[in-house]
N, C-alpha and C positions, 0 to 999 in steps of 0.2 A: 629618548626620555619622554615622559608624559608631557603632552602639550600644555603650555601656559603654566608650567611649574615655577619657572622664574624667568626673568628677563636676562638673556645672555649679554646684551649690550644696553647701556643706559644712554639715551640720546641727549647730548649737551644742549642742542638747539631748542629743547623743550623745557629747559630750566627756567624758573621764574627769574626774569632779567633783573629784578630789583632785590634779589636775595644774594647779598655779597658773600655769605658763607658758602653757598654752592659754587660761586665763581672761584673762591679760594681753594676749594677741593680740587678743581680742575687745574689751577695753576701749580699746585703742589704734588700732583699725581705723576708717577713715572710711566704710567700706561694710559695715555690718551690715544685711542685707536683711530688712525686716519684723521686725527684732529677733530673727530666727531663724537666719539663714544667713550664712556668709562666702562670697565668690566662689571658685569652684573652678577648678582647672586642673592641669596637670602639666608636665613638662619640655618636652614637644613642643607643648603648647597653653598658653602662658603668658598669652595674651589670647584672647578669643573674642567672637563677635557678641552673645551674650546679655549678657555683662558690659559690653560697649561701650554697649549701650542703657541699662543701669542706672547706670553709674558713670563713663563716659569723657567726659561733657560733651555737646555738641550741635553740629550744623551747621545753619545756617539759610540757605536758598537764596533769593536775590532776583533776580528777572528783570524788567527793564523794557523795554517796547516802545513806540517812537514811530513812527507812520506818518502820512504826509502825501501827499496827491494833489490836484493841480489840473488841470483840463482845460477846453478851450474848443472850441466848434464854430462854424464860420462857413458861412453859406449864400452860395455864390459864383455863384448863378444869374444875377446881373447880368452876369457875364463870359460864361458860357454855361450854358444850361439843363441841370440835372441835376448840376452841380458843387458840391461842398462840401469843407470842410477841417476836420480834427480834430487837436488837439495836446494832449498830456498830459505831465506831469512828476510823478514821485513819489520819495519818500524813505522807506526802511524802515530803522530803526535799532534794534538790539537790544543791550542791556547786561545782563550777567549776572555776579553775584559771590556768594560765600558767606562768611558770618560763622561762625567756628568758635571754640569754647571747649573746649580739649582738656585732659583731666585724666588723669594716670596713676593706675593702681590696682594693688594687689597681689592675686594669686590664691594659693590654697593647695591642696596635695595632701595628703590625710589618710593617716595610717598607722593601720590598724585592728588590733584585738586582741579576743580573747574573754575576758571576765572574769566569772567566776561564771555562765557560761552566756549572757551578753549581749554583743553586739557593741558595742564602744566605740572612740572615737578617742583614741589615746594620744600622737599626735605630728602636727605639721604641717610640711611643707616649703614655704617661701615663695618665690614668684617675683615679682619686681618690687616696687615701693613705691607707697604712696599718696602722690600728689602734691598739695600744697595750692595749686598755682598757679591763679590766677584771670585769666590773661591771655587776652584775646580778640584774634583776628587774622583777616585776610582770607585765606580758604583758597584761593580760586580766583577768577580774574577773566577775562572774555572779552567781546569785543564784535564786532559785525558791522554794517557800514553798506553799504547798496545804494542807488544812485541809478539811476533808469531814466527813459527818455523814449520817446515815439513821436510821429511826425507822419504824417498820412495824408490824401491827396487821394482823394476818392470821386467816381465819375461813374456815373450811372445814367439811361438815357434810352431811349425807345421811338420809332421812326420808322415812320410809316405803319401803326401798329397791329400790325405783324408783325416788324419788325426791332428786337430787344431787345439793347441794348449796355450792359455794365457794365465798370468799370475801377477799380483801386485802385493807388496808388503809396504805399508805406509805408517809412518810415525808423524803425528801432527799435534801441535799444541799452541797455546797462546797464554799470555799474562797481561792483564789490563789493570792499570792503576788510575784512580780518579781523585780529584781534589775532594776533600770532605764536604765543603760547602763554599758559599761565596766568601770572599776574603782571602782565598789562597792560603789557608792556614796549614795545609799539610795533605797527606795522602790517606786513603782508606787504611784502617788498621788491618783489615783482611783483604789482601789483593785478590782479584778475581782470576783464578788460574784454571786452565783446562788442558788436559793431555789425553791423547787417545792413541791406540795402536790398532791398525786395521789390516786384515788379510782378505784377499780376493783371489779365487782360483776358478777357472772355467775350462770346460772341455766340450768339444763337439765333434761328432763323427760325420764328416762329409756334409756339414751344414744341415744334417738331418736330425740327429739326436743331440740334445744339449743338456748339460748340467752345470750349474754355477753355484759356488759356495762363497759366502762373504761373512766375515766376522769382525767385530770391533771389541777390543778390550778397553773398557771405559773406567774412569776414576772420577769421583766427585767428593770434594771437600765439604759439601753440604751435609754429608751423612756422618754418623759416628764411626770411630775407628773400628775396623773389623767388618764394616758394611760398605766400604767406600769403593770397592772394585767389583766389576761384573763383566760378563761376556755376553755380547749381543750377536746371535747368529742369524743368518738367513740362507735359504737354499731355494733354487729355482730349477725346474726341469722343463724341457721343451721337446716337442716332436713335430717335425715338418711332415705332415701326412701326405702332402701333395707329391712328395718324392717317392712314395711307396708304389710298388708294382700294381697294387689293386686300384690305384687311382689313374692308371694309364688310359683307361677308356672314358674317363670323365674329362672331356676335352675343354669344357668351359672353365675349369679350375686351373688358374695359373699358380696360385700359392695358397696353402692352407696350413697354418701352424697353431698347435695347441701348446699352452704353457700353464704351469701351476707353480705357486711359490708360497713359502711360509717364512715368517720373520718374527723374531722376538727382540724387542728393543727395551733396554734398561735406560731410563732417562731421569734427569733431575730438573727439567724445565718447569714442571709443575710443583717443585719445591721452591717456594718463592724466596726464602732467605737462608742465610747461614745459621747454624746453631739451633735450628728448630727442634732438634732432638734433645736439647739441653734445657732442663728446668732452671728457674731462677727466682730469687726473692728480691723484694725492695722494701723501703721503709714507708710505704704509703698507708700502712695500717694505723689504727687508732685503738687504744685500750682505755678502759675506765675502771677505777676502783669500785668496790662494791657499793660505796655511798653514792655513785653515779655523778659525782661532781668533778673529781680530779681525774687526770689521765694524761696521755701523751702518745707520741709516735711509737709504732712497733713494726717489726719486720714480719711480712706475710708472704706466702708463696703466691706467685703470679702464673706459674706454669709448671707442670710436672715433667719429668725426664722420661725419655724412651730410648734406651741404648740399642733397641732392635729396629729402629726406623730404617727403612730400606728404600731402594729405587722404586719409582713408579714404572710399571711394566706395561708394554703394549704388544699384543700378539695379533698378527694379521695374516689372513689367508687370502690369496688372490688367484683366480682362475681366468685365463684369457684365451681368446681365439682371434687370430688375425688372418686375413686372406685377401686375394686378388682374383677377380673373375672376369670372364669375357675379354681376354687380351688386355688385362689390367685396366679396363674401363671402369670397373667398380672395385674399390678398395675399402676394406673395413677393418676395424680393430675394436673388439668388445671385451671388457673385463668386469668380472664380479669381484667385490672385495668385502671382507668382514673383519672388523678390527675390534678387539676388546681391550679396554684399559683397566688395569687393576692396581689397587694400592694408592689411590688418590687420598690426599691428607684430610683428616678431620680430627676433632678433639673428643668426639664421642660423648658429648654432654647430654644427648637425647636418649640414647638406647643402650649405651655400653657401660658407662660408669654411674654409680649411685649419685643422687642429687647433692649429697653433702660434700662431694668433690669440688663443688663450685658454689660460691655465694657472691653477693654483690661486691665484697671487699677482698676475696681471695679465690685462688683456683689451683687445684692440683691436677688439672686435666692436661695430659700430654698430647702431642700430635702423634697420630697413628696412621698406618696404611690401611684404609678400610673401603672407601667408596669405589664404585665400579661404573664404567660407561661402556656402551656398545654403539658402534657405527657400522653401517653397511650400505651397499648400493651397487650401482654399476655405472661405468663410464664408457663412452663409445665415440668413435670417429668414423665417418662414412664419407667417401668422396666419389664423384662420378665425373668422367671426362669423355669427350668425344670430339670428332673433327669431321666437317663436311666441306670439302673443297678448301676455300680460303677462310672458312669460319670454324672456330673451335671454342670450346667452353670447358670450364671446370667448376663444379659445384660441390662444396664441402659442408658438412654438418657435424658438429661435435657437441657433446653434452654429458651431463651427469645427473643421475637420479639418486638422491641421498636421503637416508633416514638415520635417526639416532634414538637411543633409549638410555635413560638413567637407570642403570642396573641395580645398584645397591646404594642406599643413602642412610646416613644416621639422622633420622627424623621422626618426629611424633606430631600428628595433627589430630584434632578431635573429629574431623570430617574426612571420610575416605577420599573424596574427590580432590582434596588438596595435597595428597601425597605426590612427591615428585618422582619417586621410583616407579618405573613402568611407563613413564611419559617421556616424550622427546627431551633431550638435554636442553634444547633451546625453547622449551615450552614457556609461553608468556602468560602470566596470570594477571587478572584484573577484574573489574566489576561490570555487571550487566546494566546498561542504562535503560531506564524506562521513561525517558523524556524529562520534562521540567516540572517542578512543583508549581501548580496553578495559583494556589493561595495558601493561607495559613491553615485552613480546614484540611486541605490536601496533605499538608505536612503532619497535622495532628492525627490523621487517619492512617498514615503510613508507618511502617516500622521505623523506629528511632535511628537516625543516622548519626554516627559518632564522630563526624569530621568537622567540628567547629559549629559556629552559629549558622544554622540552615534557614534560608529565607525563600519566599516565592521567587521563582526564576532560577533557582539552583537545580543541579542535576539530581534526579531521583534514581536510586539504585535498587536493584532487586534483592530482597531478603531471601537468599538462596536456601538457607537451612531452616527458615521459618521460625526462628527463635524470637522474632519481634525486634531485633536489633541488627542494623547493618554495620558490620565492622570487618576486620581482616579475615574472619572466617567465611565471608561471603565472596571472596575472590575465587574465580574458577579459571580453568584453562581456556584461553581465547584463541590460541593458534600458535604457530611456530614463528619465532622472531627472525630466523635465518642468520643468527649470530655467527655460526661457523660456515654455513652455506645454505642457500635456499633449497627446498626439496627438489627443485628442478632448475638447473642452469644450463645454458646452451649458447653456442655461437654458430654463425653461418658465414660463409665466404663464397663469393662468386667472381669468376674471371671470364670475360668475354673477349675474344680476339677476332679481328677481321682485317686481313692484310696487315697494314702498318699501324692500325689502331688497336688499343687494348683498354678495357674498362675493368676496374677492380672495385669490389664493394665488400664491406665486412660489417657485421653487426653482432650484438650479444644481448642475451635476455635472461630473465629469471622469473619464477612464479612459485606460488605455494606458501609464501611467508607474509607476515603482517608487520605493521609498525604502528606508531601512534603520532598524532599531530601534537607534539609536546614541546616544540620550540617556542621561543619568546614571541614569534609571530602569531601563534595560536593561544598560548597560555598567557593571557594579558591580565595583569593585576598589579596592585601597588603602583609604583612609579614607572612601569614599563610603557613604552610608546604604543599607541593604538595602531593596529593594522586594519585593513579593510574588512577583515572577517567580522569585526565587532559591529559593523553597520547593521547586521541582522540580529542584534542582541535582543534578549528578552526584556520587555517592559509590560506593564499591565495592558497597554494598548496593542502590543504586538504578540500577546501570549499565544495566539493560535497559529502564528506564522513564523515565530522566531526560530532561528537555527543556531543561536549562540546564547550561552547562559547570561544572566544579569552581570553588569559591570560593577566592579568594586575597587576601591583603593586599598583594601585589606588583602591579606594573603589568600583568603578563601581556600582553605585546605579541602573543602568538600568537592569543588568542581575540578580541580587540577590534579588528577590522579588517573592512572591508566584504566580505561574502561572502553566499552564498545562505542561510546559516544565519540571518542577521539580516534578509534581504530580505523585503519585503512589497509587495503590490499596493496602490497608493494610490487605487484607484477608489472614488468616493464620490458620494453625492447628498445635498444639504442642502436641507431645507425652510426657506428663509430668512425668509419672512414669510407670515402669514395675517391677514386683517382682515375682520371682519363689521360692516357699517354699516346703520343704519336712518335713512332720511331722512324727516322729518315732511312731510306733504303741504303743498303751497303754499297750499291752500285754508284752512289753519289761520291764515294770516297775512293780515290786511287791509292795505290801503294805508296805514292810519293806525297800525298796530301798531309797537311798538318793534322786534320781530324780523321779519326777512324770510325767513330760512332757519334750520333747526335740524337737526343730525344727531348721533346717538350712535353710538359705535363701540367695539369691543374688538379688540385686535390682539396678535399675538405674533411674536417674531423668534427666529431660531436654534432652531427648535422640534424639529427631528429630523435625525439623520444616519443614512443607510443605507449601510453598508459592512461588509465582512468584518472590517475592523479598526476598528470603531466606537469601542471603548473607547480605543484609542490616539489616534484622531483627535479625540476630545472631551477629551483630557487635555493640559494644559500642564505643562511641567517647568521649574521655576526662575523662574516668573513668575506673574502673576495668573491665576486660573482662567478658563476659558470660562464663559459664562452664557447663560441664556435670559431674554428680556425680554418682559414682559407689560404691556399698557397699556389703560386704559379712559379714553375721552375724549369730549368734547363739542365740536362745532364750531357756532358761531353767527354769523350775519351780521345786522348791525343796520342 
């Protein structure tokens, strides 16, 4: 909290010793902390977290989990060779509640005076009362129960040593029931149920030519009757070119396989709630008679119906090439993917339905399948290994290059640069900072900013469209937020071995996305605690060197919004793990010894972050801090 906002503790030894009223307060208080302090507060802060911990009682959380699973597998080769059956059923039950013992307490605001050159407390303003209650109660209660099952027929057989056939028929489903809210009042009116039927069939000839077909018959209760069932197919073909005769003279190729796949998925994950296809009315409306005086509640439409609402569909094409070269010293796997998502939900208020379908007090707009997204890129994995005498190494590198595009959007903007369609799905919009306002003349000569009371020291934004006003129309695309994935993500791993020693290191990184310094550490206003970044705040004296806007105890809606002033590049590389191991030689252990293998190792995790914004990325705000982990261990086999 903001420093000097209130006194958390009121020191008793600084009371006016001749004021009997103050001494009486101490004698009658239930909360004299360490015999030295009363709990402090003021009119705005009559209770606080520190006093709650010391005097308000307690909350004990109890969480019980019950899990049960039973499964059986049957060999059905008596019916036909290669056939088997598996069946499983499980229950997952979770019950949570809290026991609370709540006690009220009084806080005091001191009145100070100077007597004979010493600061003393001459009066107290009391807020609240000490409550002697000892009643314990259940503060919160929740439960969740999930039952799931699956049944699966498996078939695997090889004919004439070259024709390899596999197949699976799977039935799977679950039903989940949750408590409605705290208080353990009951269960959801609509249980969450999911059931699917899946089929997978694969064939390959001599591990050279491959074809795989998979399909899922899905059902969703989130959709209207008649649209609740769909079939999601996928097919993959493969060709191991390295086994062809024309590759016989290419000696450095050990394996080379081409694959291509197509899939269409019908899903309801992006349909957030049940009954979104159903319109409804409520009595939130108000009518007036013609005289404009009398009136009352009336029923108005809040949403229109759409009996044709369907699944959100995703179609993906993937092409891949995997291989091994130079006696398997170089191994790679590269894939290109392109996915199109169609039928994302919107209500069409911008471009599809006329404006009279919606007003401030009613709406006839239904949810419809309309918006589209596109995602594409390629992922890869490359590794190289080699050995020289007692020394060997393996170096691996994996990564993904990713891009996205908002294909179709129900949207209308006055300025073309603000349309989301055609831009990345995770495009981040904000304002362009032009520094700080130097003085009132600077404010008067600039386009009018519409974000509250602007003063010298506030952030100045660019009037992008030149209309003399800085408002939401001046937001522009600043970069990709990386909400789904950064444009480039990668990982690297290294293993070095020499005789009995081995060293393993692993790291991961990302680049190409942006973020904003928008946590409470940076956006300091009102009663928020000051961080060190405000030391370089704007004042008339520091106007030419300031790196932080002026301080204020108001909300200051002008400064604290996404803009290039707060923007940073979130490119980073993290050394996630390093381990050094020593394996004792097998010759140390005879056939009759208790030990057969022994290793000692030392490891560390989250050891290093390399980034221009390293300090920011290694800092957590409002939660447990990040940590580095070090471990010394022994591994023994008996």
